[in-house]
N, C-alpha and C positions, 0 to 999 in steps of 0.2 A: 522552242528555245532559241530561235534565231536571234541574232544580234545585229541590228541594222539601224543606222542613222547616217546622215550625210557626213562624209569625212573630208575635212578641209585639206587641200593639197599642201605638201611640204611641211606638214605639222608633225606627222607621226613617223618616227624612224622605223626602218625595217626591223631593227633589233627589238624595239618595243612591241611591235606587232607579233614577232615570232615568240617572244617570251610569254606574252599574254595568251596567245593561241595555245601554247604548250600547257599553260596553267589550267585552262578551261577545256582543252582538247577540242578546239574549234577550228573551222576553216578560216583562213585569213580573210577571205572576201566577206565574211559575215561580221568581222570585228569592227567596232565603231567608236567614235568620239573619245579615244584615248589620246591625249595630247601631251607631248613632251616639251612644250614651250609654255612660257608664262603668258598671261593675257592682259595687255595694257593698251588702253585707248583703242579698243576694238581690233587689235592686231595680236597675232601670236609671235612672241619675241623671245630671244635668248638673253642671257645676262650680258651686259656690255663687256665683261671680262672674258666671256666665252666659257666660264667654268660651269660645271654641272655636278650633281651628286646623285648617287644611286638610291633607289627605293626598292626595298626587299619585301617579299611575301613573308609575313611572320610565321606562317604555318610550315613553310618549306625552307626558308632561308634563301630561296632563289631570287635572282634579279628580275624585277618587273620591268624596270626601265630607268632612265635618268631624266632629271628636270633641271632647269637653270638654277644655279646657286647665286642668287641676286644679292647685291650689297647696297650700300648707302646711295650710290648714284642711281641705281635702278629704281629704288623705292621712291626717290625724289621725283623721278619721271612719272611714276604711277600716280603719286599724290597730285602733281601738276595736272595730269590728265583729268583726274576726278574733279579738281578745282575748276578747271576750264569748262567741264561739262555741267557743273552745278547750276549756273544761271538758267540755262535752257531747260534742264530737267525739272528744276523747282518751279518754273513758270508755267509748265503745262498743267492742265486741270487734274484734280484728284481722280476724276473719272477716267481720264486718259491713262494715268499711271496705273490705275486699277485694271484697265483692259490689258495693258502690257503684262502686268503681273499674272493675270489670268491666262494669257497665252503661254507664259513661262510655266505656269502650273500644269496646263494641259499637256505640254511637251514632256514635262517630267513624269506625269502620270502615264503617258503613252509609252515612255521608255523606262518605266520603273524597274523592270526586271534587269535591264542592262546596267542601270546605275547600281543596283544592288550587287551585281556581279563584280563591279569595280570596287565597291566597299568591301566585299569579302576578300577580294584579291589583295588589297593593301592594308586593311584593318584586321583581317583574320576572322571576322565574325562568321558563324554559320549562315548559310545563304537565307534560310527562313528568317533569321534575325535581321539580316541586312535588308530584306524586303520590308520588314516591319519598320526599320528606321526610315527607309525611303518614304513609306506611306505617312509616317509621322512627320518627317521633314517637309514633304509636299504640303501637308495640311497647314503649315504656317504661311506659305505663299497664298494658298487658297483663302485663308483667314484675312491676311493683310491686304489682299486684293480688294476685299470688301471694306475693310476698316479704313482704307484711304479716303473714302467719302464720308467718314464719320469722325473726322478731326474737327471737332466743333469748338467755337469760341463762346464768348458770353457777352450779353448786353447788361451792363450794370445800372443800378438805380442811382442816378446822380444826386448828390446832396444840394446841388445848385441848379436853378432853373435854366440858366444860360449855357449849361454844359451837358453834353452827352458823353458817356464813357463806355468803351467796349474793350474786350480782350480778344485778340486773335492768336492763333498758333501758327508758327512758321518753322520750316526745316532749319536745323542748326548749321548745315553745311556739309563738308566732307566727313564721313564717318570711317574710322579705322576699325576693322573687324579682325581680331586675332582668335583663331578657332583651334580646338583640340583634335586629337586623333581618334578619340573614342566614339565620336559621332560625326564623321567627316562630312556627311551631307546635311544632317538636321541642324547642326550648330551654325552652319552657314545660312540656311534658309530662315532659321528662327531670327537671326539678326538682320540679314539683308532684306528679307521680306518687309520687316517693319521700317527699316531705314529708307528703302526705295518708296514705300507707300507714303512716307512722310514728306518725300521730296529731296532726300539726301542722296548723294553719290557715295560710292564705297571704294575703299582699298582693302582687300582681303588678304591676310597672311595665314594660309592653312598650315597645320602642323607638318613638319618635315617628313613624318612617317606616312602621311596620307594626302599627298597633293593631287593625285589623279582625279579624285572625286570632285574636288573644287574646279578643276579645269574642265571636266565634263559638264558641270553646271553652267559654266561660261559659254560653252558651245550652244547649249540649249537656250540660254538667255539671248545670245546673238540671233539665233533662229527666231526667237519670239519677237524680235524687233526692238529690244532695249538698246538705246543709242550707245555709240562708242563713248568710252570714258565714264559711263555711269557705273559700271562694274569693272573692277580691275583686280587681278590676282597676281601677287608676287610670291615666288617660291624661294626658299633659302634653307640651307643646311644649318645644323646646330651652331657652328662657329660664327655664322653671320646673323643668326637670329637676334642676339642682343642689340646689334647695331640697327638692324631693320626695325625692331620693336621700339627702340629709343626714338628713332625718327618719326615713327607713327604716333608717338606720344608728344613729341616736342615740336614738330613742324608747325609753323604759324598758319599753314594752310589747312591743317586738320582741326575740326571743330569738336570732335568727340571720339572716344574710344569705347568699344565694347569688347570685353575679353572673357573667355571661358578657359579656365585652367587652374593651376595650383594656387593656393593662398600665398605662397612665398613669391611666386612670379607676379601675382596680382598686386601685392604690396609694392613691389618695385615699379611696376607700370603706373600705379597710383601716384607714387612720388614723382615720377617723370612727367606725368600729366599736370601736376601742380604748378609747374613753371609757367604754363600757359592758361591755367584755370580752365582746363578742358571739361566738357561734359563726360562723365565716366559711368559706365555700367560694368560691374564685375560679378561674374558668376563663378565662385571659387569652390574650394574643397569642402567636403562634408565629413561627418563622423556619425552617420545615421544610426540611432537606436531603433530596435525592433522589439517591442514589448509584447509579450503574450501573457495575459492574465488568466487566472483559474477558470473564469467564466467563458473563455473563448472556445470557439469551435476549432479543435486542434487540427483537424484535416485541412480546413480552410487556411489556418495560420501557416501550416507547412507549405501549402500551395503558394501562399503569398511570399513565404521566405525563399522558396526556390526561385520565384519570378524576380524578386527584388535583389537577391544576393548574386545569382548566377547569370543574370543577363549580361552579355558581353564579358563573360568570364569574371564577373565582379568588377569590371573596369568602368564603372559609372559613378558620377559624383553623388547620386542619390541612392547608391547601393547600400543595403543594410550592412552595417559594420559591426554592431554589437547586439547580439540577441539576448534580451533580458527575459528570462522565463520564470514565472512564479513557481514556488516550491511544490505546490500541489500537483503540477503537471510536468515538472521539469524532465523527469526520466522518460515519460511517455513521448514528450515532444522530441527529445534528443534521438530516441530510437526511430521514430517515424521520419525525422529529417535525415538520419543516416541512411535509411532504406532508400529514400529518394536520391540522395547524393551518389550512392555507389552505383546507381543505374544511369548516371549521366554519361554520355558518350563523347569522349574527346577525339579530335581529329581535324583534318582539313575541312574547312567550312563548305567546300563545294560538294562534299558528300552528303547525301540527303538525310542520312540517319544521325549525323553529328549535331549535337546541341551545345558543345563546349569547344571553343576554339583556343588558340594560343594567347599568351600574353603578348603585348605589342612589340616588345624588344627585350634584349638581354638585361638591360638595366632594371626593367620591371620584374623580370624573373628573379634577379638577385635580391631585389627589395622584398618580395614576397617570401622568398626562402629565408632571408634574414629575420623577418618578423616571426615566422614559425619556429625557427631555431631558438630565438630569444625566449619565446613562450615555453618551449619544451625544456630548455635549460633552467627555467625558473619554476618548473613543476607542473606545467599544463599536461593534460592527458590528450593524446591523439586518438580520437574515436574512429576516424577513417582518413585516408590520404596521408598528407604530411611530407610528400617528396615530389621531386620533379618527375614528369612522365617522359623521360628521355627516350623510351622505346617508341614514342610517337613523334617527338621532335624536340629540338633544343629549347624551345620557348613554351613548352607545355608544362603545366603544374597540376597535380592531382587535386580535385575538389577535396577540401580539408575541413574537418570538423574538430574543434578543440573545446575541452571543458576544463574545470578547475583553474579558472582564470583569476589572476591576481592584478591588483591595481597598478603595479609597477611594470607590467608587461607592455611591450610596444603594441600588441594587438588590441589592448584596452585603450591606449592613449592616442594612437595614430590611425589615419585612414589607410586601410590595407590596399585597396584597389587591386584585388585579386580574389581567387576562388577559395577564400578562407572564412569559414563561419565560426564565430566564437560565442559560446553559450555561457551566460552568467546567471546564477540562481539568485532570486530575490524573494523576500517575504511579503512586504507591504507595498501598497500603491505609492506612498511617500518615498520609500526606498527606491522604487523603480524610477520615479520622476527625478529624484536627486541624482542617480547614476546617469540617467538620460541627459541631464543638463550640465554635467561636470566636464564640459569641454568648451573650448573657445569657438568651436564650429557650430553653426546652426542653420544647416540647409534643409534637410528633410528628416522626418521621423515617422515611425509607423507603430501602431499598436492594435492588438486584437482583444476585443471584449464584447460580451453580450449584455453588459450592465449599462443601461441607457444613461443613468446619472453619472457613471464613471466615464463613459465616452466623452460627454461634454466637458467634464471636469479636467480630464487628462489632456484633451486636445488643447485646451486653453493654457495649461501649465507648461506644455512642452516648448522649450526655447528654440524654435525652428521656424523657418518661413513657410514650410509646407508640411502637412500632416496627412498620412494615409490611415484612415480608420477602417479596420477590417478589409484593407486593400493594400497590395504590394506594388502596384503600378499606378502612378498618379499623374503622369505628365500628359498634357493635352494643349493644343493650340489655344483653346478657349480659356485656359487657366493661367494665372499669374505665377511664373516660375522664378524663384529666387530665394535668397536666404537672409539671415540676420547674423549679428556678431561678425566673426571673421570669415563668414561664408559669402560675403559679397554686398553689393550695393545695387539697387534698382531691380526691375522685374522684366522678364521676357515673356512673350506670348500675351494673350488677352488684349483688351484695349489699353492696358497699362504699358504694353510693349512699345506702342507708338510714342509714349511720353518721353522715352529715352532719347528720341531723335527730333523733338520739337522744343521750341522755347515759347514762352508766353510774352506777347507784346501788348502793352497797354496803350490805347489811343484815346486821347481826350479832345473832343470837339468843343471849342469855346465860342463865346459871343453869338449864340444862336438866337438871342432875342433882342 
């Protein structure tokens, strides 16, 4: 369980080291790559204002450390660094970029356990779950290291003998990447891996709740030999986030934006990017249905429900939000789900037996509590849970199972983003599909059925970008991740992920005869 990697001098404050050592009960000499500076143009830097903000452990409320609270001037410097680095980075061969990405991947694999501990420290995930995220996140750099050499063009059949026509793909330029707190490692690698493979340079704005993971990845990228200016990370607190985000959308030096977060913020960023007609990739909120038909294997469906709903304490964009259970198995499913839920162990993620961590911040706790209260006030039945788990910590909420759900309840209409499962009874396939699609969101959906004809029929009818059939965990580097309707634009992962960061150039050669 040693924690070792090269520590850059004058980057880590004694306070940061002490707080982290306390959290993991470790010797300071074994602590590594926790940086309390931003990373711009290959240097560890403070905000020009000198301001910082605190980052807290959501499980304990204790201070982890502080990082620069950067503003407009700081982000402009980072954008300029990425812009200056773009000509040289985009001009090296795809093979060379792939080799550097492979070195970055190898370092992240070598230090996967250490990265996972940082994720647990600032995001609150159980350590086993953080290790899973890191493996998942690393897989994108592995994938795109190889995809770099598969960015193919086309030779067209010219209609005129004296002309030859080809299409080539070129990197768009500087990519702004704004990433969320719920997957602080994987959401960076999923975006940056594709962008760097394509030949783009990056300015990354991590969530204010989870900046240390992003900074750790920069340390490893530098060790891998990725040149200065190619990857830049700017950190800012909530008050400065709108200004920083606006500049990442509107700067003439930025070619495109990739954002993962709420639909509301995504719409704002989309509007801001319109002024410069930027390339935009948006992975936004969901309201995932989880349908269980009478023909389903109930035990497998319950396994899938637990995996989909309670990963990261329900704080994932593809988390099951509405459980639609057919009337023939409704009671049996609810009872089995309850049995599994009451055995979930809440606590600090560094404890090996914990499988449910805290919600990320107090605002999220208040939101989940309000959604449950609204449901109860309107007649919902609390099968289990239904309250804060204050005996464990201020940001813990009991895994909660609700039935007798009505269409005017917030839990029916909104993405919960917490450990609350709502079970809705239905009678027919058409009714289930109608309920499933009665939302403006369309990210992921799940259903369980052993009827082969129903499987194909329902998968096609669900208005989502991704469908899990008899499966609750669907994400993979090889798959195209993304939604429809108000859940976003574009795809991440797979070979389609590269397309977000390249444009097609048509070249016509004339007078050849």
